[in-house]
N, C-alpha and C positions, 0 to 999 in steps of 0.2 A: 752627314752634316759635313765634314772636314773634305772628304773627295770631291763633295760639290759636280756627284755623276744626277743630279738626281737635280730639279730645280724648289723650292725649300714648301712650300707649299704641296710637292707631289706625295713629303716623309713627315712638314711641320703643317698642326693651328698654330697660327701665327696672331700672339698677341698685345695689350697694352701693355706697358709694368702693372704686378697686379699694385695697388693701395697699398695691402696690410703690413706691405715692405717698409720698415724708418729706416730708410734711408738716410734718415737729415747731418748728420756724423760724415759721409760718404763719401769717397775723389768723387766718384765719379759720377754722385749726384746732378753732378748738371748735366752728366748726359743723355740722350734717348735713349731709355729700357728696352727690351722685347724677348716675347718669352718664347718658348721654343717650343711646344708640346709634342713628340712624339706621334702617329698618325696610327702607329705600331703594337700593336695593344703590348707585345714578346720586348722591345725596343730594353735593352738592359738600362736607357734616359730616362731621367722617369719629365726632366723640363730641362731644356736649354735657356737662360738666360746671358742674352747679350748688352751689352754699355755705347752705343755708337756718338760717335758730335757730329754735326750739325752734317759733314762734307760728307756721311756716311762709311768712313774711316770704324774699324772694331778695335778701340781698348778693352777692351777684360770681358772677359766669358765664362762663367761658369755653369760649369755641369755637375746638376744633382741628381744620383742613381736614387733604384730604389729604399734603397737602408738609410736613404737624407745627407752622405754621402756627399760633401762638396768639392769638387775640384775647381781653384780658378789659378786662368788665365788671364794677366795682366799683360798687356800690350805693349811697348812704348819707341818711339826713337824711327818711328815708319816715319819710310823716308816714297814719297807713291813716282812709280814710275823711272824709279835710281839706275834701272837697269836696262842697255837697250835691247828686246825679246832677239837680235836679229843678229848680235855680238857672242856666237856659240867660245870662243873668246875666255868670255869676261863672265859669262854665265859658266865656267868652268871654272872659273880663278873664287870661285866663291863660292862652291858647294864639291866635290867631287867624295865617296865614297867605293871603299871598295869592302866587302864580303868578307871576316877568317875566312881561312882555307879551311871545310867542313858546315857550315855556315849551312843547317838548311832554312827555303825560301819558300813560302808558303803565301802565293796570290790566292785573292781574290778576287 
C-alpha cells in the first residue's frame, strides 16, 4: 500500500464506507471513506480504511490487523506540490538520512 509499486486494484478489493461504523461524532465523517480489503489471504492487514477530501487528499488512514489492532495515521498540514521536484538541492534540504555505522539494511 505505502510503496505504490502496484495499482491498488491489483492488491486490494476497494469498497465504499462500511455502514455499520457509526462515525457521527468523528471529524473525519465529513470526508469520503474507502475500505481496502487485501486480496492476499496471508496479508498481515485485515482492512485499510482511508478518509479523503473531495480533491482526493488522504487525511486519515486506519490499518486493522487480524487481531483487531487499529493503527490510526492522521495527516494534516498538507501542501500540494510545494517542492519543485526538479530542484535536487531543495529536496535534499528537506530530508537527509545516514544510517548509523553497523546498521543492517534489508531490501525487499
